[in-house]
C-alpha positions in Angstrom: -17.1 -17.9 -40.2 -17.9 -17.9 -36.5 -17.7 -14.7 -34.4 -17.3 -15.1 -30.7 -19.2 -12.5 -28.7 -18.4 -12.5 -25.0 -20.1 -9.4 -23.8 -21.8 -6.1 -24.7 -20.2 -3.2 -26.4 -19.5 0.1 -24.7 -22.2 1.8 -26.8 -24.8 -0.8 -25.7 -23.9 -0.2 -22.1 -24.1 3.5 -22.4 -27.5 3.2 -24.0 -28.8 1.1 -21.1 -27.4 3.6 -18.6 -29.0 6.5 -20.5 -32.4 4.7 -20.3 -32.0 4.0 -16.6 -31.1 7.7 -16.0 -34.1 9.0 -17.9 -36.4 6.6 -15.9 -34.8 7.7 -12.6 -35.3 11.4 -13.4 -38.9 10.8 -14.4 -39.6 8.8 -11.2 -38.0 11.5 -9.0 -40.2 14.1 -10.7 -43.3 12.1 -10.0 -42.3 11.6 -6.4 -41.6 15.3 -6.0 -45.0 16.4 -7.4 -46.7 13.8 -5.2 -44.9 15.1 -2.1 -45.7 18.7 -3.0 -49.4 17.8 -3.4 -49.4 16.1 0.0 -47.8 19.1 1.7 -50.4 21.4 0.1 -53.2 19.2 1.3 -51.7 19.2 4.8 -51.5 23.0 4.7 -55.1 23.4 3.6 -56.1 21.1 6.4 -54.2 23.1 9.0 -55.6 26.4 7.8 -59.1 24.9 8.0 -58.4 23.6 11.5 -57.1 27.0 12.7 -60.1 28.8 11.2 -62.6 26.5 12.9 -60.8 26.8 16.2 -60.8 30.6 15.9 -64.5 30.5 15.1 -65.3 28.3 18.1 -63.3 30.5 20.5 -64.4 33.9 19.0 -66.8 34.8 21.8 -64.0 34.3 24.3 -61.6 36.7 22.4 -60.3 39.5 24.5 -58.2 42.4 23.0 -55.8 42.0 25.9 -54.2 39.1 23.9 -53.3 41.6 21.2 -54.6 39.5 18.3 -56.2 36.2 17.5 -52.8 34.5 16.8 -51.6 35.2 20.3 -55.0 34.3 21.7 -54.9 30.8 20.1 -51.3 30.4 21.1 -51.8 31.4 24.8 -55.0 29.3 24.9 -53.0 26.3 23.5 -55.7 26.0 20.9 -53.7 25.0 17.8 -52.4 21.9 16.2 -49.1 20.2 17.0 -48.3 20.5 13.3 -47.9 24.3 13.7 -44.9 26.0 15.3 -45.4 29.4 17.0 -42.6 31.9 16.4 -42.7 35.7 17.2 -46.5 36.0 16.8 -46.8 33.8 13.7 -47.7 30.1 13.3 -45.4 28.3 10.9 -47.2 25.6 9.0 -46.5 23.0 6.4 -44.3 24.3 3.5 -43.1 27.0 5.9 -46.2 29.0 5.3 -46.8 31.9 7.8 -50.3 31.8 9.4 -51.7 34.8 11.3 -55.2 35.5 12.5 -56.4 39.0 12.9 -59.8 40.5 13.7 -62.3 41.3 16.4 -65.6 40.0 17.8 -67.4 40.6 14.5 -65.0 39.0 12.0 -61.6 37.5 11.8 -59.2 36.8 8.9 -56.8 33.9 8.5 -53.8 35.2 6.6 -51.5 32.6 5.0 -48.3 34.1 3.6 -45.1 33.0 1.9 -46.9 30.5 -0.3 -45.7 28.7 -3.4 -47.8 29.5 -6.5 -49.4 26.0 -6.3 -50.2 26.3 -2.6 -51.7 29.7 -3.2 -54.0 28.4 -6.0 -55.2 25.5 -3.9 -55.8 27.6 -0.8 -57.6 30.4 -2.6 -59.7 28.0 -4.7 -60.7 25.8 -1.8 -64.3 25.5 -0.7 -64.1 27.3 2.7 -67.8 27.0 3.5 -70.9 29.3 3.6 -71.9 32.3 5.7 -75.0 30.4 6.9 -73.1 27.2 7.9 -69.7 28.3 9.3 -69.5 32.0 8.8 -67.2 32.1 5.8 -67.4 35.6 4.2 -64.6 36.1 1.5 -61.3 35.1 0.2 -58.5 37.0 -1.6 -55.2 35.9 -3.1 -52.2 38.1 -3.9 -53.3 41.6 -4.6 -56.9 40.7 -5.6 -59.9 42.3 -3.9 -61.8 40.0 -1.6 -64.3 37.8 -3.4 -67.5 37.1 -1.4 -68.0 33.3 -1.5 -65.8 30.9 -3.3 -62.9 31.8 -5.6 -62.6 29.5 -8.6 -59.2 27.8 -9.4 -59.0 29.8 -12.6 -59.4 33.1 -10.8 -56.9 32.0 -8.1 -54.4 31.0 -10.8 -54.5 34.6 -12.2 -53.9 36.1 -8.8 -51.3 33.8 -7.3 -47.5 33.8 -7.6 -44.7 32.6 -5.5 -44.6 34.4 -2.1 -48.3 35.4 -2.3 -50.7 35.7 0.6 -54.2 34.2 0.8 -56.7 35.9 3.2 -59.8 34.0 4.3 -62.4 36.1 6.2 -65.0 34.7 8.6 -67.8 36.0 10.6 -66.8 35.7 14.3 -68.9 35.6 17.4 -71.4 38.3 16.5 -72.5 39.5 13.2 -72.5 43.3 12.7 -76.3 43.0 12.2 -76.7 41.3 15.6 -74.6 44.1 17.2 -76.8 46.8 15.7 -80.0 45.4 17.1 
């Protein structure tokens, strides 16, 4: 007996479509995670750039500007990747970046972060006091940590919407001012 098979059954076709659908969802998930990692890396880079620019210009800071954020904006000393809106720089991932401080120290505040971005920013190696004036970092409601914050500590302090604060020595240290 000979059976003539001219095509695939509906069940076989649905099986193939299901496999293609699972592969597509997995691929989109990988692409999404990769894109998120790239945006976080870009945000870390922009925050580092803003901090180093503020450090370089700290001796020129004048309280007439109101704060460091306005000072950098009016001095046009910020990256094209940042947008300035109402006293705040808007960076990658719509993070809000402000810089506060005085001649002795300044703080880069990065708000409205996703949990992943908060962990990466707080756990980043921001430098040393002796090399670039880095003093401390805090994430969420944590107290400032002198020196680097490990990723494990950052993970316990970060949640969606958190703020990371990175503090640097500015133009003069308080010890130099007291001499």
